[in-house]
N, C-alpha and C positions, 0 to 999 in steps of 0.2 A: 394222159393225153400226151401225144407227140407233135410237135410243130416245127417246120423250118422257116415260118414267117418272119420277116424282117422286123426286127425290134427297133422303134423309134430311138434317134440318137437321144431325145431328153430324156429317155427313160434310162438309157446306158448311162448317161452322164449323172443323172440322180443316183443310180445305184452306185457309181464310183464315189460320189459326194459322200454317201451313207456310211461306205465302208473303208474308205481311205485313211491312212495313220497320219497324213499331213494335216497340221493344225489349221483351224480356220475354215477349211473348205466345207465341212458338214454345215456351219452356219448360213452358208449361202442357199442350202437346200430343205433345211429343217423348218419346222413350223416356227413362226414368229413374226412380228411386225415387219413390214417392207422397210422401214427405216433403219432397223437394226441391220438388215441384209445389205442395205446400201452402205453403211459404215463399216461392216465387214469386208464387202467388195473393195471399198477404198484401201483399207488396211493390207488387204492381200495385194493390190496392186502395188502399193507404196513399198511393201516388203519385198515382192519381185523385182521391183526396179532398183532398189537399194542392193540386192544379191547380184544383179545383172552388172551393175557399177563397180562393185567391189571384187567380183571374180574377175573382170576385165582389167582391173588393176592388179590383181594376183598373177594374171598371165603375162602381163607387161614385165612385171617384177622378174618372173621367172625366164622371160626371153633375154633380159640384160645379163644373166648369167653372172650375178654377184660373186665375189669371193671374199673370203676373210682371212687374216694373217694369223699363223700359229708359229709360236716363238718356242724353240726346244733348246735348253742346254744340256749337253752331253760331255762328262767328264771321262777321259780314257786317253790312252797313250795315242799321240798323233806322229803322222809322217812328215818328216822334216821337208820344207818346200824347195823348190828349185830356186837358186840365185844367180841372178845373171848381171855380170859386170862389165862395164865399157868404159875405156879411157876416154874422157872428152876430146882427146886428140886422136884423130882417126889414123894417121900415118905418122911413121918416124920421119923426122927431117932428114936425117942422114941417109934414110932408104930412098926418098922420092928425088934425090939429088940426080939420079940417074933417069929419072922420068921426064922427058923432054916437054910433054903437055903440062904436067904440073909446075916445072920450074919456069916455063913461059909465062904461065898465069902469075907466079910470084913476083917474076921480073916486070910484068906489066903493072901489078899493084905497087912494086917498089918505086916506079918512075912516077906513077899517077901521085903517091904519097910524098914522092922526094925523099924518101928514107932508103939507106942502101941495105942491101941483104948481107953484106960483109960483116956488119957487127952482129949477126946472128949465128955465125960461124963461117967454115972456110968455104965460102960461095963467091965466085967471081961474077961481077956484073957484066955480063956478056952484051953484045950489040952495042958498041961505044958510040955508033952513030945516033943513037936515040937518047943517050944519057942527059943530052941538053934539054929536053922537052919534046913538045909535039905530040904526034899520035903514036900509040902502039898497037899493032894489030895481033890479037891472039884469037886464032879460031874465027876468023872474019867478023870479029867484034872490035869496035872502035873504042878506046877509052883515052879520055883526055885527062891532062893533069889537073888536080883539085876538084873533080866533079863529084867526089863523094860527100854526102852529109853524114853525120854521126850515126844516124838510124841505118842508112844505106851500108856504111863502113862494117856495122855490127851484123846486119843480115844478108844483104845482097853479096858482099865480097866474100865471105865463106861458101856461099851457095854456088857461086859461080866457080869458085876454085874446085869445089867437090865435083860439079857436073864435067867441067874441063878435064879432070884428072880420070873420072869415069870413062871417058871416052877412049883412053890408051889401054883401059883393062878389059880384058876378054871375059873373064869370068871370076867366080870369088876366090879362086886360088891366087889370083894376081893381087887381089885386095889383101889377103892374108900374107902374102910375102912382103906387103910394104907396111904392115901395123906392127905394133910392138909385139913380140911373143910373149905367151903366158909364162914361161920361165923367167923372163925380166918384170912382168908386172906381180906376180906373186913373191912376195919376200917371206912371209910366214903364213903357215896355215893350220888350224887346229880344228877339229870336229868332235865335240863331246869329251874334251881332254885328250883326245888322240892327234898325232900328227897326221896331216894329209899333204898329197904330193900335188904338184901342177898337172900331173897327168891325169888326174881325176876331174880337171875341168875340159870341157867341150868348146870348141870353137864354132860360133854361130855368126851370121851376117844379119845386121839390122838396117833397114832403110835410113834411118835417121844417124845413128852413131857407128854404122859400119861395122868395125870390128868388135866383138864382145866374146865374153867367156862365161859358160855357164857351169855351175856347180849343182849336184854331182852329174857327172855324164851317165848316158842312159844305160851302159853296160856295166856299171859299177856293181861290186859284189859286197860293198860295205852295207851293214844294216842303218838305215836312216830312221828307225822307229825311236821315238823320244818318250821317256817314261818320267822325267823330271822337268820342271821350267826352270828357267833362269839361264844367265850367260855361261855358266859352266858347262852347260849341256847343250849350247848352240855351236854356231860357226864363228871363229874368230880369225881375222885376216890383218896382215899388214900388206899393204899394196904401194907401189913405186910408180908415181905418174911419169916421173923422168921429165922435168919441165925443159931441160936443156934439148931435148927432142921435139919440143912443141913446134909446130908449122908457123911461121912469122905471119903476122897480118888476119889469119884466118881461124885461129883457136883462140877465142877472147877469154875462156876462163879455164882454170885447171882443177881437176878432181875426178871422181868416178862416179858414173851413172849406175844406180841400182835398182834392179827390179826383183820383187819377192813375188813370186806365183806358184800354183800348184805343181807339184811334182810331175815332170814330164809333159809339161803344157807350155804353150808359146809364150813369150814374155811381151808386155806393152809398155815400153821404156818411155815412149814419149808422154803418154797421158798418165801413167801409174808409177813412174820411175821417181826415186829420190837420188839427190845429189850429195855425195860424202866428198868434202873438201880436204886436202892436205893441211898438214898442221893440226887437225883435231882428230880426237876419238868419237866416232859416231855410233851410238848404240840404238839398234831398233827392236824393240819388243813386239812380237806379233801374236794374234789370236785370231784363228780360221772363222770365217763367217760364210755359211752357204747359204743361196737364196734359191729356192725352188718354185718356179712360176708355172702358171697352168697353160696348157695349150688350147686351142680352139675346142668348143665355143667360149670356154670361160676367160681366155686371153689370148694374146697374139705371139706368144713366145714360139722360137723355132727348135724341135727337138735335137735335130742334128745340125747345129750352126757351125759351119766350117769356119768362121772367124774366131770363135771361141767367145769373143764378147761384143758388144755393140760399138765400142770405141775403134776396135781394130777394124771392124766391117766399115765404119765412116772413113777411116783413113784410106782404105783400099777403094773406097768409092772415089775419094778425092783423087787419087793416083789414076783410075780409070777414066776419069774426066779430063785430066791432064793430057793423057795419052791420046784421048779421042780429039780434044781441042788443039793441041800443039803438035800432034803426030810425032811425038817422040816420049821416050821412057826414061824415068829416073830410077827405075827398078832394075838391079843387075840380073834378076832372074827372068824379067819381062814376060810375065804370063800371058799377055794378049797379043804377044808376037810382034810388037810395034818394030818398024824398020830400023829406026833411028835412035840413038842414045842422046838424050838431052844435052845440051852444051850452054855456055853462057849466053849465046844467042837466043835462046827460048827463055831467059829469064822474064822479060816483059810478058810474054805469053803466060807463063805460069803464074807469075803474080794478079795477071788479070783473071784466071780461071780461079784462083783461091779468093779473089775479092766478089767475084759473081756468086761462088758458092756460099760464101759467107752472107751474102746479100738474099740468098734463095732463088737466084736466077738460074742455077743450074742444079740439076737433080739428077739422080741416078736410081738404081734399084734400091728398094726399101731395106733398111736395116732393121733386123728384129732382134730382140734379146734372146739370148738362150734360156732355154727352160730349166738349165742347172747353171748357176753362176757361183764360182769359188773365189773367194777374195780373202784379204787379211787386213783386220784392223792393225795400225801402226801406231807405236808410241816411240817418237824421236827423242833422242837426249844427245847433247854434245859437250865436249869438253876440251879445252886446249891440251894438245898432246904433241910430241911428249913434254914433260915438265923440264925445267931447266937443268935440274940435278940428274934427271933420267937420260937426258940427250946422250951425254958422252958415253954412258953405260951402254946405250943402246945401239950406237956407232960401233963400239968396241965388238959386241956380241954378233952384229950382222957381217962386219968385215972379217970375223974370225972365220967365218965359212967361205970358203974358196969359191963356192958355187954362187953364192949371194952376196959376195963382197960388193959394195957400192961406192967405195972410196971416199973421199972428203965431200960428202954432200951435205946440203943444207936440208936436214929432215923436215923441218917444219914447211918447207917449199915443195917437198917431193913425196913424202910418206903419207899414207892414209891409213888410221887404224878403224876397222869395221868390224861391228859385232851384231850377229842376227841370231836371235833367240827367241822361243816361246815365253811369253810373259805370264802366261797361265794355261795349264793344260785342259781347257775347255772349248769346246766347239759349238758355235752358235748356229742353229739352224732356222731360218726364217722361211716358212713355206705357205704358199697359198693354197685354201682347200675351198672347194665350193661351199657357198653359204646357203643356197637355195635350190634344193634338188627337186625331181619328180613328186617324190612322196611328200615333201613340203606343201607342194602346191595342191595335191588331192587333200592333204589334210586341213589346209586353211578354206578350200573351197566347202568341204563338209562342214567345217565349222560355222561358215557364214549361211549355208543352208539350214542347218540345226538352229542357229540363232534366230533368223527370221521368220522361218517358216515349219521348224521341227520336222524338216525332210531328211530321210537317211535314205541308204542304199535300197531299202526294201520298199520304201515309199517311191522311189524312182522305177523301180521293178513294177509296181501297181500302175504307174501311168505308163510303161512300156505295154503291159498287158492291156489297159485300155485302148490304146492305139491299135494293138493288133486284133482285139475284138470289134472294134468299129470298122477295120479293114474287112475283116471277114463278114460282118454284118451286110456290107455292101453287095455282096455277091449271092444274098438270099433272094427268094421270090417275095414279091410284094404280097400276093394273095396267099402264097403257102400251099402247102398240101391238104387234101381232104382230112377231114377229123373223123375219126370213128369213135362213136360212143358204144360203151358197153352197157346192155341193159341187165340188170340184176336178174338172178335166177328166179326169185320170188315174184318177178313180174312188177315190182312196185316202181 
């Protein structure tokens, strides 16, 4: 007998309950007391509710895109980093004597503090009319005697001098001409036991320290792969800060600012630099650390971060705010094409911008971490240098070299001994990896379905088959086609 008659839904559901591989469903259709069927129905509803709740929690966990941290230690040869050096004195005093803006700013400070410039060198105190007191005008800024507090003298005076001096400088070439040349800064240089020359240092400009020198320069032909740890296989320098050339009133401390950063990458001297003082041997043992972060959707790092690190981005953000609020630029390269260079007259505006930025009242573009951060763990040690019995011998050796002769200088006031080396030839890689992937979500959902209802993928296919059959059943005729009965041949 063939028929296209519509099958009752209760019959289809009953057939599904009798044949499905899911646990507990058969109990609702099989023969038995109604009380047991009610109990099994409650159990199925409870299990279904628990599954829905836990699957929802699994989906939320997956959407959070959690990561875990994996640390790997590699032992291998390492490439020596770039080392950037900056004398804390931005300009030579003898060089700026010909700069009218710079000397006008110094004379203003001299009168304000009632300290003559003549005691710092062969500099005449001009403008005798103002020597007795009153007001001194420098770039339209009025400065009165005895107006500086200690904190203002240590911070505001150097900043005003720096900005007033930058007004007279056209580009970075002018800054370099006023600074201490690298041939005077480098007294001695050795790398991995071999002598190095000051020509292997390149000049760079820094917003905070202005004139800096970087070792090695980009086109150096020397190999900088290091196969042994220790001071003998690192960079050893003797540097001359030349304190007699320090600018009066505006250079409060003597020494060398040092930044150690990945080879051929920009330095971050303000946030990550160290200061090596004269009269000491400063030894810096380093070990590289690489941090690898995940981009979206697992993190918020920036694959191609133009700033290199988040600190540099935040500093650039501050300068952008100053240029926007004060309508002047402190940067010699002036990336935003601001019309005016900041002078002492904008000091109050700049301080107000820094204050608002600190309080969170001024914001700019979001700074994101780089997906790959390369840094160095540093171990710093210092000792008095040179020792009393070594001092005379050191002077004799230096002065025997006509190119490096320093005369009768006080070594402990002027010379810095600096050593940079790998403390161990290991590289630590701290890497973020996804902790919960799509396959983990499917596995956990399957585990919950199997735990509470015994449902597998095939069980779900049975449910899908039931739905398709019920949809197809809806299109069948209620009365169905005629039924043809076949009579047996024997007539029975």
